[in-house]
PAPANU-157064 format. One record per atom (N, C-alpha, C): z, y, x; residue in one letter. Coordinates in steps of 0.001 Angstrom, whole numbers, plus 500000, padded with zeros to 6 digits. Atoms other than C-alpha are relative to their C-alpha. Example, Ala and Ser with C-alpha at 12.3 -4.5 7.8 and 13.67 -1.06 7.14 Angstrom:
// PAPANU-157064
+--------+--------+--------+-----+
|      Z |      Y |      X | res |
+--------+--------+--------+-----+
| 500000 | 498810 | 500890 |   a |
| 507800 | 495500 | 512300 |   a |
| 500000 | 501200 | 500900 |   a |
| 499940 | 498810 | 499180 |   s |
| 507140 | 498940 | 513670 |   s |
| 500730 | 501090 | 499230 |   s |
+--------+--------+--------+-----+
// end
This chain:
// PAPANU-157064
+--------+--------+--------+-----+
|      Z |      Y |      X | res |
+--------+--------+--------+-----+
| 500743 | 500085 | 499462 |   m |
| 741663 | 013292 | 361520 |   m |
| 499180 | 501186 | 500425 |   m |
| 500302 | 498605 | 499321 |   e |
| 739879 | 015138 | 364520 |   e |
| 498231 | 499996 | 500371 |   e |
| 501520 | 500299 | 499757 |   r |
| 735998 | 015663 | 364606 |   r |
| 499462 | 500620 | 501151 |   r |
| 500626 | 499541 | 498602 |   v |
| 734114 | 015811 | 367533 |   v |
| 498123 | 500248 | 499568 |   v |
| 501435 | 499638 | 500488 |   l |
| 730942 | 018185 | 366953 |   l |
| 499085 | 500427 | 501493 |   l |
| 501107 | 499879 | 498672 |   f |
| 729964 | 018765 | 370744 |   f |
| 501003 | 498744 | 500564 |   f |
| 498956 | 501173 | 498742 |   r |
| 730764 | 015879 | 373410 |   r |
| 499185 | 500418 | 501641 |   r |
| 499932 | 499357 | 498859 |   a |
| 730514 | 017152 | 376725 |   a |
| 499086 | 498668 | 500961 |   a |
| 500924 | 500778 | 499462 |   v |
| 727935 | 015499 | 378754 |   v |
| 500641 | 499723 | 502119 |   v |
| 499512 | 499464 | 498194 |   p |
| 729299 | 014831 | 382796 |   p |
| 498687 | 500374 | 500382 |   p |
| 501278 | 499785 | 499439 |   a |
| 726744 | 016475 | 384936 |   a |
| 499944 | 498928 | 500956 |   a |
| 500423 | 501395 | 499503 |   r |
| 724824 | 014114 | 386703 |   r |
| 500017 | 501202 | 502064 |   r |
| 499642 | 499419 | 498492 |   p |
| 725384 | 015081 | 390890 |   p |
| 498319 | 500105 | 500371 |   p |
| 501245 | 499828 | 499198 |   g |
| 722409 | 016365 | 392833 |   g |
| 498596 | 500773 | 498902 |   g |
| 501037 | 499610 | 501163 |   r |
| 720378 | 017455 | 389321 |   r |
| 499947 | 501986 | 500199 |   r |
| 499906 | 498586 | 499760 |   g |
| 721318 | 021411 | 389601 |   g |
| 499178 | 500400 | 500726 |   g |
| 500953 | 499427 | 498733 |   g |
| 720275 | 021661 | 393034 |   g |
| 498812 | 500013 | 500089 |   g |
| 501728 | 500344 | 499797 |   t |
| 716773 | 020067 | 392544 |   t |
| 499338 | 501140 | 499573 |   t |
| 500756 | 499054 | 500430 |   r |
| 716008 | 022939 | 389920 |   r |
| 500147 | 500964 | 500136 |   r |
| 499769 | 498819 | 499662 |   a |
| 717459 | 025220 | 392124 |   a |
| 498629 | 500320 | 501282 |   a |
| 501016 | 499910 | 498347 |   r |
| 714785 | 024512 | 394820 |   r |
| 498788 | 499744 | 499704 |   r |
| 501547 | 499951 | 501201 |   v |
| 712095 | 023976 | 392295 |   v |
| 500057 | 501417 | 500020 |   v |
| 499926 | 498440 | 500467 |   g |
| 712614 | 027401 | 391002 |   g |
| 500006 | 500964 | 501536 |   g |
| 499822 | 499225 | 498607 |   l |
| 712802 | 029041 | 394746 |   l |
| 498876 | 499494 | 500446 |   l |
| 501484 | 500853 | 499023 |   a |
| 710047 | 026782 | 395583 |   a |
| 498750 | 500795 | 499557 |   a |
| 501597 | 499263 | 501543 |   c |
| 707501 | 028537 | 392239 |   c |
| 500598 | 501626 | 500831 |   c |
| 499990 | 498758 | 500123 |   m |
| 709245 | 032083 | 393061 |   m |
| 499078 | 500229 | 502147 |   m |
| 500495 | 499984 | 499013 |   a |
| 708335 | 031799 | 396806 |   a |
| 498062 | 500008 | 500173 |   a |
| 501484 | 499948 | 500364 |   a |
| 704725 | 030564 | 396113 |   a |
| 499496 | 501295 | 499376 |   a |
| 500280 | 498712 | 500525 |   l |
| 704122 | 033690 | 393884 |   l |
| 499923 | 500877 | 500836 |   l |
| 500131 | 498932 | 498686 |   g |
| 704870 | 035607 | 396402 |   g |
| 499420 | 500096 | 500995 |   g |
| 501269 | 499875 | 499745 |   l |
| 702631 | 034417 | 398879 |   l |
| 498949 | 500493 | 499185 |   l |
| 501247 | 499903 | 500711 |   l |
| 700187 | 034308 | 396029 |   l |
| 499472 | 501444 | 500434 |   l |
| 499730 | 498468 | 500095 |   w |
| 700985 | 038266 | 395627 |   w |
| 499601 | 500359 | 501472 |   w |
| 500793 | 499555 | 498828 |   l |
| 700563 | 038998 | 399170 |   l |
| 498780 | 499277 | 500512 |   l |
| 501015 | 500501 | 499456 |   g |
| 697720 | 036882 | 399802 |   g |
| 498994 | 501379 | 499378 |   g |
| 500656 | 498830 | 500710 |   l |
| 695925 | 038821 | 397049 |   l |
| 500134 | 501669 | 500428 |   l |
| 500084 | 498913 | 499794 |   a |
| 697533 | 042038 | 397823 |   a |
| 499291 | 500450 | 501266 |   a |
| 500972 | 499380 | 498419 |   s |
| 695743 | 042474 | 401742 |   s |
| 499013 | 499416 | 499622 |   s |
| 501610 | 500128 | 500039 |   r |
| 692472 | 041757 | 400094 |   r |
| 499574 | 501389 | 498852 |   r |
| 501117 | 499251 | 501275 |   v |
| 692497 | 044668 | 397663 |   v |
| 500039 | 501140 | 501131 |   v |
| 500112 | 498469 | 499471 |   h |
| 691468 | 048583 | 399601 |   h |
| 499826 | 500606 | 499275 |   h |
| 500132 | 497852 | 501092 |   v |
| 691679 | 051755 | 398146 |   v |
| 498738 | 500855 | 500230 |   v |
| 501607 | 498937 | 500005 |   n |
| 689044 | 053582 | 397415 |   n |
| 500288 | 501879 | 500349 |   n |
| 499320 | 498938 | 499768 |   a |
| 688873 | 056598 | 399588 |   a |
| 498542 | 500907 | 499946 |   a |
| 501144 | 498895 | 500793 |   s |
| 685739 | 058156 | 397853 |   s |
| 500139 | 500650 | 499130 |   s |
| 500257 | 499340 | 501516 |   w |
| 685519 | 060184 | 395270 |   w |
| 499022 | 499765 | 499252 |   w |
| 501392 | 500089 | 500018 |   s |
| 681882 | 059732 | 395050 |   s |
| 499798 | 498414 | 498519 |   s |
| 500003 | 501174 | 500742 |   d |
| 683083 | 056130 | 393015 |   d |
| 500775 | 500317 | 498786 |   d |
| 499011 | 499777 | 501046 |   d |
| 685175 | 055546 | 390026 |   d |
| 500988 | 499109 | 500354 |   d |
| 499118 | 500843 | 499564 |   a |
| 687296 | 052959 | 391169 |   a |
| 501346 | 500421 | 500464 |   a |
| 499203 | 499338 | 499321 |   w |
| 691201 | 053616 | 392775 |   w |
| 499476 | 498661 | 500915 |   w |
| 499285 | 500862 | 499260 |   g |
| 690874 | 050168 | 394636 |   g |
| 499061 | 498751 | 499459 |   g |
| 500961 | 500746 | 499927 |   y |
| 688759 | 047193 | 395104 |   y |
| 500446 | 498578 | 500587 |   y |
| 499950 | 501259 | 499230 |   l |
| 689505 | 043225 | 395866 |   l |
| 499019 | 499652 | 500321 |   l |
| 501308 | 500503 | 499373 |   v |
| 687456 | 041754 | 398104 |   v |
| 500290 | 498272 | 499975 |   v |
| 500407 | 501151 | 499823 |   l |
| 686118 | 038597 | 398067 |   l |
| 499484 | 499203 | 500829 |   l |
| 500666 | 500393 | 498894 |   p |
| 684583 | 036180 | 400425 |   p |
| 498431 | 500097 | 499662 |   p |
| 501590 | 499561 | 500282 |   a |
| 680499 | 037410 | 400289 |   a |
| 499290 | 498816 | 499587 |   a |
| 500876 | 500733 | 500616 |   g |
| 678517 | 034359 | 400816 |   g |
| 498790 | 500981 | 500950 |   g |
| 501460 | 499345 | 499538 |   e |
| 674692 | 035775 | 401610 |   e |
| 500188 | 501112 | 499199 |   e |
| 499807 | 498667 | 500941 |   p |
| 675135 | 039436 | 399798 |   p |
| 498351 | 499840 | 499367 |   p |
| 501386 | 500257 | 501011 |   a |
| 672027 | 038969 | 397010 |   a |
| 499939 | 502143 | 499149 |   a |
| 499976 | 498576 | 500100 |   i |
| 670622 | 042347 | 395693 |   i |
| 500934 | 500409 | 498643 |   i |
| 499142 | 499547 | 501441 |   g |
| 673096 | 044117 | 393263 |   g |
| 501503 | 499562 | 500024 |   g |
| 498725 | 499453 | 499290 |   d |
| 676206 | 043063 | 395146 |   d |
| 500949 | 500818 | 500554 |   d |
| 499618 | 498775 | 499801 |   a |
| 678963 | 045516 | 395359 |   a |
| 500600 | 499419 | 501270 |   a |
| 499242 | 500599 | 498767 |   v |
| 680472 | 044989 | 399008 |   v |
| 500547 | 500959 | 500843 |   v |
| 499170 | 498977 | 499540 |   l |
| 682576 | 046633 | 401398 |   l |
| 499302 | 499567 | 501610 |   l |
| 500627 | 500102 | 498545 |   f |
| 681182 | 047018 | 405165 |   f |
| 500747 | 501220 | 500727 |   f |
| 499891 | 498866 | 498975 |   e |
| 682598 | 048579 | 408374 |   e |
| 499385 | 500794 | 500132 |   e |
| 500548 | 498993 | 500107 |   p |
| 681033 | 051779 | 409002 |   p |
| 499728 | 499835 | 501518 |   p |
| 500678 | 500072 | 498306 |   p |
| 679346 | 051577 | 412907 |   p |
| 501180 | 500766 | 500473 |   p |
| 499377 | 499252 | 498768 |   p |
| 682370 | 052721 | 415675 |   p |
| 499879 | 501352 | 500402 |   p |
| 500319 | 497882 | 499655 |   c |
| 681019 | 056208 | 415950 |   c |
| 500597 | 500702 | 499376 |   c |
| 499521 | 498921 | 500575 |   l |
| 681581 | 057442 | 413298 |   l |
| 501929 | 499889 | 499725 |   l |
| 498767 | 500400 | 500420 |   d |
| 685194 | 055887 | 413149 |   d |
| 501089 | 501157 | 499184 |   d |
| 499434 | 500031 | 501220 |   a |
| 686029 | 055554 | 410053 |   a |
| 500740 | 499141 | 500109 |   a |
| 498042 | 500723 | 500661 |   p |
| 689517 | 054754 | 408351 |   p |
| 500632 | 498845 | 499449 |   p |
| 499896 | 501089 | 501368 |   v |
| 688537 | 052662 | 406065 |   v |
| 498950 | 498995 | 499628 |   v |
| 501217 | 500749 | 500561 |   p |
| 685499 | 050370 | 404914 |   p |
| 498862 | 500652 | 499102 |   p |
| 500730 | 498966 | 500958 |   y |
| 682744 | 052162 | 402887 |   y |
| 499929 | 498484 | 498859 |   y |
| 500353 | 500869 | 500857 |   l |
| 681582 | 050327 | 399536 |   l |
| 498903 | 500695 | 499455 |   l |
| 501864 | 499525 | 500413 |   k |
| 677974 | 050236 | 398650 |   k |
| 499262 | 498879 | 499796 |   k |
| 500446 | 500990 | 500956 |   t |
| 675899 | 047919 | 396644 |   t |
| 498104 | 499583 | 500818 |   t |
| 501011 | 500423 | 498897 |   v |
| 673324 | 045723 | 398737 |   v |
| 498422 | 500192 | 499193 |   v |
| 500789 | 499343 | 500610 |   r |
| 669693 | 047244 | 397883 |   r |
| 498478 | 499934 | 500543 |   r |
| 501242 | 500421 | 499466 |   g |
| 667640 | 045876 | 400201 |   g |
| 499951 | 498613 | 500791 |   g |
| 499609 | 501500 | 499373 |   l |
| 667570 | 041852 | 401942 |   l |
| 498890 | 500305 | 501166 |   l |
| 501013 | 499992 | 498863 |   p |
| 665806 | 041144 | 405002 |   p |
| 498468 | 499502 | 499842 |   p |
| 501428 | 500378 | 501002 |   g |
| 662104 | 040943 | 404283 |   g |
| 499506 | 501496 | 499484 |   g |
| 500364 | 499081 | 500929 |   s |
| 662092 | 044011 | 402114 |   s |
| 499512 | 500769 | 501166 |   s |
| 500408 | 498316 | 499221 |   v |
| 660667 | 047292 | 403215 |   v |
| 500722 | 501063 | 499096 |   v |
| 498976 | 498687 | 500149 |   v |
| 661976 | 050667 | 403585 |   v |
| 498897 | 501058 | 500637 |   v |
| 501348 | 498606 | 499123 |   t |
| 659779 | 053770 | 403484 |   t |
| 500126 | 501205 | 499405 |   t |
| 499285 | 498721 | 499885 |   v |
| 660588 | 057415 | 403585 |   v |
| 499165 | 500704 | 500150 |   v |
| 501148 | 499097 | 499575 |   a |
| 658392 | 059900 | 402536 |   a |
| 500107 | 501306 | 500771 |   a |
| 499852 | 499211 | 499547 |   a |
| 657920 | 063317 | 403770 |   a |
| 500899 | 501323 | 499579 |   a |
| 499219 | 499111 | 500309 |   d |
| 660115 | 064761 | 401333 |   d |
| 501695 | 499409 | 500172 |   d |
| 498998 | 500769 | 499685 |   r |
| 662766 | 062005 | 402897 |   r |
| 500400 | 499222 | 498868 |   r |
| 499452 | 500890 | 501491 |   t |
| 663041 | 060333 | 399587 |   t |
| 499899 | 498568 | 500403 |   t |
| 499867 | 501301 | 499468 |   v |
| 663718 | 056680 | 400280 |   v |
| 499641 | 498921 | 499214 |   v |
| 500797 | 501514 | 500103 |   r |
| 661851 | 053265 | 399152 |   r |
| 500951 | 498825 | 500549 |   r |
| 499664 | 501383 | 499516 |   v |
| 663040 | 049855 | 399623 |   v |
| 498813 | 499026 | 498908 |   v |
| 501089 | 500960 | 500729 |   d |
| 660109 | 047692 | 397930 |   d |
| 499267 | 500811 | 498873 |   d |
| 500799 | 499276 | 500880 |   g |
| 658789 | 050162 | 396198 |   g |
| 500756 | 501004 | 498790 |   g |
| 498853 | 499600 | 500921 |   v |
| 662164 | 051122 | 394136 |   v |
| 500206 | 501259 | 500919 |   v |
| 499722 | 498829 | 500020 |   r |
| 663026 | 054806 | 394192 |   r |
| 501595 | 500128 | 500490 |   r |
| 498492 | 500399 | 500182 |   l |
| 666349 | 054778 | 395414 |   l |
| 500392 | 501394 | 500947 |   l |
| 499017 | 499244 | 499791 |   g |
| 667664 | 058024 | 396587 |   g |
| 499080 | 501004 | 501273 |   g |
| 500994 | 499200 | 499113 |   r |
| 666373 | 061430 | 398854 |   r |
| 501192 | 499883 | 501421 |   r |
| 498605 | 499757 | 498775 |   a |
| 668412 | 061686 | 402448 |   a |
| 499777 | 501424 | 500625 |   a |
| 499854 | 498364 | 499607 |   k |
| 669719 | 065125 | 402770 |   k |
| 499863 | 500400 | 501509 |   k |
| 500239 | 499600 | 498700 |   a |
| 669351 | 066910 | 405904 |   a |
| 500854 | 500448 | 500246 |   a |
| 498711 | 499686 | 499839 |   r |
| 672525 | 067751 | 406145 |   r |
| 501589 | 499688 | 499255 |   r |
| 498715 | 500507 | 500545 |   a |
| 675949 | 066266 | 405731 |   a |
| 501001 | 501201 | 499082 |   a |
| 498859 | 499479 | 500431 |   l |
| 679003 | 067857 | 403614 |   l |
| 500951 | 500956 | 500750 |   l |
| 499668 | 499504 | 498809 |   d |
| 680335 | 068800 | 406611 |   d |
| 498915 | 500805 | 500899 |   d |
| 501323 | 499030 | 499469 |   g |
| 677194 | 070566 | 407948 |   g |
| 499212 | 499544 | 500702 |   g |
| 500799 | 500024 | 498718 |   r |
| 676169 | 068406 | 410785 |   r |
| 498407 | 499237 | 499738 |   r |
| 501560 | 500138 | 499644 |   p |
| 672447 | 067171 | 410989 |   p |
| 500236 | 498574 | 499039 |   p |
| 499390 | 501549 | 500481 |   l |
| 671595 | 063795 | 409215 |   l |
| 498637 | 499566 | 500672 |   l |
| 501289 | 500934 | 499608 |   e |
| 668403 | 061519 | 410555 |   e |
| 499674 | 499394 | 498933 |   e |
| 500463 | 501287 | 500779 |   a |
| 666836 | 059712 | 407531 |   a |
| 499897 | 498272 | 501006 |   a |
| 500631 | 500962 | 499531 |   v |
| 666275 | 055936 | 408462 |   v |
| 498794 | 499825 | 500302 |   v |
| 501096 | 500086 | 499748 |   a |
| 663688 | 054516 | 410117 |   a |
| 499377 | 499029 | 499150 |   a |
| 500492 | 500540 | 501239 |   p |
| 660857 | 053425 | 407687 |   p |
| 499559 | 498029 | 500511 |   p |
| 500880 | 501218 | 498908 |   g |
| 659586 | 049479 | 408589 |   g |
| 500792 | 498840 | 498448 |   g |
| 499549 | 501332 | 501369 |   v |
| 660875 | 045663 | 407058 |   v |
| 501317 | 500061 | 500569 |   v |
| 498266 | 500190 | 499570 |   i |
| 664547 | 044998 | 407211 |   i |
| 499622 | 498785 | 500871 |   i |
| 499951 | 501383 | 499300 |   p |
| 665233 | 042285 | 409932 |   p |
| 501126 | 498961 | 499478 |   p |
| 499000 | 501297 | 500367 |   a |
| 666633 | 038812 | 409696 |   a |
| 501609 | 500550 | 499996 |   a |
| 498407 | 499958 | 500241 |   g |
| 670810 | 039141 | 409187 |   g |
| 499747 | 501876 | 499769 |   g |
| 499507 | 498669 | 499843 |   r |
| 670605 | 043061 | 408530 |   r |
| 499473 | 500342 | 497857 |   r |
| 499748 | 499393 | 501221 |   y |
| 671290 | 045060 | 404935 |   y |
| 499844 | 501314 | 499746 |   y |
| 500289 | 498782 | 500241 |   y |
| 669926 | 047911 | 403398 |   y |
| 501359 | 500073 | 498600 |   y |
| 498789 | 499410 | 501180 |   l |
| 673566 | 049283 | 401346 |   l |
| 500114 | 501397 | 499620 |   l |
| 499899 | 498754 | 500583 |   h |
| 673835 | 052205 | 399508 |   h |
| 500045 | 500234 | 498182 |   h |
| 499365 | 499228 | 501006 |   g |
| 675398 | 054333 | 396702 |   g |
| 499449 | 500780 | 499414 |   g |
| 500858 | 498531 | 501214 |   p |
| 674311 | 056231 | 393384 |   p |
| 499868 | 501684 | 500151 |   p |
| 499225 | 498460 | 499741 |   h |
| 676341 | 059105 | 394493 |   h |
| 498246 | 500754 | 500434 |   h |
| 501109 | 499770 | 499483 |   r |
| 673396 | 061781 | 396046 |   r |
| 500660 | 500771 | 501132 |   r |
| 499381 | 499675 | 499006 |   d |
| 676091 | 062746 | 398318 |   d |
| 500761 | 498939 | 500848 |   d |
| 499600 | 501325 | 498927 |   s |
| 676473 | 058780 | 399709 |   s |
| 499606 | 500075 | 501464 |   s |
| 500511 | 500187 | 498373 |   h |
| 676634 | 058122 | 403287 |   h |
| 500241 | 499091 | 499820 |   h |
| 500559 | 500790 | 500384 |   d |
| 674484 | 055154 | 403103 |   d |
| 499040 | 499484 | 500869 |   d |
| 500785 | 500508 | 499279 |   s |
| 671668 | 053112 | 404459 |   s |
| 499123 | 501063 | 500136 |   s |
| 501443 | 499261 | 499984 |   r |
| 669366 | 055726 | 403851 |   r |
| 500347 | 501326 | 501356 |   r |
| 499605 | 499599 | 499088 |   y |
| 670901 | 057496 | 407090 |   y |
| 500070 | 499786 | 501177 |   y |
| 499978 | 500725 | 498916 |   a |
| 670234 | 056547 | 410634 |   a |
| 501222 | 499304 | 500369 |   a |
| 499298 | 500325 | 499666 |   e |
| 673558 | 056887 | 411256 |   e |
| 501163 | 498412 | 499536 |   e |
| 499335 | 501797 | 501268 |   i |
| 674582 | 053646 | 408726 |   i |
| 498692 | 499398 | 500469 |   i |
| 501041 | 501066 | 499467 |   g |
| 671218 | 052180 | 409102 |   g |
| 500266 | 498410 | 499367 |   g |
| 499810 | 501348 | 500735 |   l |
| 670588 | 048685 | 407998 |   l |
| 501288 | 499250 | 500589 |   l |
| 498268 | 500706 | 499521 |   v |
| 674085 | 046619 | 408475 |   v |
| 499981 | 498969 | 499497 |   v |
| 500003 | 501210 | 499731 |   p |
| 674392 | 043829 | 410363 |   p |
| 500931 | 499244 | 498860 |   p |
| 499220 | 501372 | 500232 |   r |
| 675740 | 040604 | 408644 |   r |
| 501061 | 500370 | 500000 |   r |
| 499071 | 500414 | 499603 |   e |
| 678516 | 040510 | 410409 |   e |
| 501157 | 500993 | 499327 |   e |
| 498456 | 498683 | 500117 |   r |
| 680379 | 044219 | 409508 |   r |
| 499982 | 499897 | 498512 |   r |
| 500137 | 500277 | 501418 |   i |
| 679892 | 043015 | 405732 |   i |
| 501597 | 499567 | 500168 |   i |
| 498361 | 501051 | 500215 |   v |
| 683983 | 042275 | 404561 |   v |
| 499573 | 499259 | 499328 |   v |
| 499998 | 501080 | 500983 |   g |
| 682781 | 040889 | 401394 |   g |
| 499461 | 500560 | 498924 |   g |
| 500334 | 499343 | 501434 |   r |
| 682057 | 041493 | 397784 |   r |
| 501161 | 500367 | 499473 |   r |
| 499353 | 499090 | 499838 |   a |
| 683635 | 044107 | 396505 |   a |
| 500251 | 499695 | 498117 |   a |
| 499671 | 500377 | 501510 |   v |
| 685343 | 043540 | 392341 |   v |
| 500653 | 501269 | 499833 |   v |
| 498952 | 499347 | 500107 |   a |
| 686723 | 046784 | 391036 |   a |
| 501148 | 499666 | 498915 |   a |
| 498753 | 500804 | 500725 |   l |
| 690094 | 046842 | 390066 |   l |
| 500448 | 501189 | 498692 |   l |
| 499921 | 499468 | 501180 |   p |
| 691500 | 048038 | 386558 |   p |
| 500830 | 501300 | 500330 |   p |
| 498498 | 499537 | 500058 |   d |
| 693259 | 051148 | 386078 |   d |
| 501281 | 500158 | 499585 |   d |
| 498360 | 499953 | 500663 |   l |
| 697015 | 051593 | 386090 |   l |
| 500695 | 501603 | 500148 |   l |
| 499250 | 499053 | 499903 |   p |
| 697818 | 054673 | 385072 |   p |
| 501373 | 500551 | 499980 |   p |
| 498184 | 500511 | 500378 |   w |
| 702056 | 053892 | 384809 |   w |
| 499820 | 499905 | 501327 |   w |
| 500148 | 499689 | 498674 |   f |
| 701344 | 053788 | 388758 |   f |
| 499568 | 500711 | 500721 |   f |
| 500767 | 497948 | 499190 |   g |
| 699250 | 057300 | 389181 |   g |
| 498535 | 498975 | 500436 |   g |
| 501341 | 500230 | 498957 |   l |
| 695975 | 054739 | 390204 |   l |
| 499345 | 499619 | 498613 |   l |
| 501667 | 499404 | 501180 |   a |
| 693082 | 055835 | 387682 |   a |
| 498977 | 500950 | 500755 |   a |
| 500922 | 499671 | 499302 |   g |
| 690275 | 056202 | 389239 |   g |
| 499952 | 500522 | 501380 |   g |
| 499644 | 499714 | 498273 |   p |
| 689476 | 057801 | 392763 |   p |
| 501569 | 500835 | 499878 |   p |
| 498755 | 499726 | 499300 |   l |
| 692592 | 058575 | 394896 |   l |
| 500079 | 501432 | 500830 |   l |
| 500687 | 498837 | 499361 |   v |
| 690305 | 061533 | 396726 |   v |
| 498857 | 501148 | 499331 |   v |
| 500672 | 499272 | 500673 |   g |
| 688431 | 064262 | 395517 |   g |
| 498509 | 500834 | 500831 |   g |
| 501489 | 499529 | 499316 |   p |
| 685068 | 066239 | 396565 |   p |
| 500948 | 500975 | 501367 |   p |
| 499005 | 499062 | 499560 |   e |
| 687704 | 068957 | 398030 |   e |
| 500090 | 499006 | 501236 |   e |
| 499478 | 500503 | 499309 |   d |
| 688838 | 066158 | 400309 |   d |
| 498646 | 498483 | 501092 |   d |
| 501250 | 500477 | 499818 |   a |
| 685141 | 065505 | 401685 |   a |
| 500016 | 500570 | 502087 |   a |
| 499739 | 499404 | 498909 |   g |
| 685805 | 068163 | 404374 |   g |
| 501068 | 499862 | 501323 |   g |
| 498293 | 500757 | 498909 |   r |
| 689699 | 066532 | 405930 |   r |
| 498930 | 498710 | 500570 |   r |
| 500581 | 501075 | 499382 |   t |
| 687528 | 063680 | 406543 |   t |
| 499294 | 500252 | 501234 |   t |
| 501169 | 499949 | 498821 |   a |
| 684900 | 064934 | 408566 |   a |
| 500711 | 500836 | 500940 |   a |
| 499276 | 499075 | 498671 |   e |
| 687716 | 067446 | 410624 |   e |
| 500646 | 498673 | 500736 |   e |
| 499383 | 501280 | 498720 |   a |
| 689489 | 063832 | 411417 |   a |
| 498879 | 499387 | 500573 |   a |
| 501484 | 501229 | 498558 |   r |
| 686138 | 062450 | 412801 |   r |
| 499468 | 500744 | 501208 |   r |
| 500002 | 499041 | 498619 |   e |
| 685808 | 065209 | 415138 |   e |
| 501477 | 499873 | 500902 |   e |
+--------+--------+--------+-----+
// end
């Protein structure tokens, strides 16, 4: 007597095709999600910050302490947005001491240098109350090009791209820490001229 261990089950028509279509749709959705996220990633072009890149999220109304990306003034011809921290909101008071120390609402943020790394003269931001729709954006590095200088100034809300979240280091892809060094500062200035 013959024993049957496995019994063949006839294939149902159309079922294999449905699985393939669902799998393809899932792959397409994941690809679109990846593209969406990748389009919101900005590579850090500054050596004064520790991350290689940032994911940009919608900003809403910026708050003190938010890390944001913003478009520098067109006259600077900067190739990429700047990353800074919100340190002054509309209504905050900016003061500049004789030694060019800048404070916002009495909090010392740093000193405006007289000259940029490329040697051009820098004017300190004008003291006063931050008007509606503008923000004081600051970087902690002493060489940060931020609102302490008149050429950046108090940044209009429409130039703020979004909130920035630092991306983790991925050393196996060569993405660890800033991708440029201080030696690149001169090249950036040369490209601007």
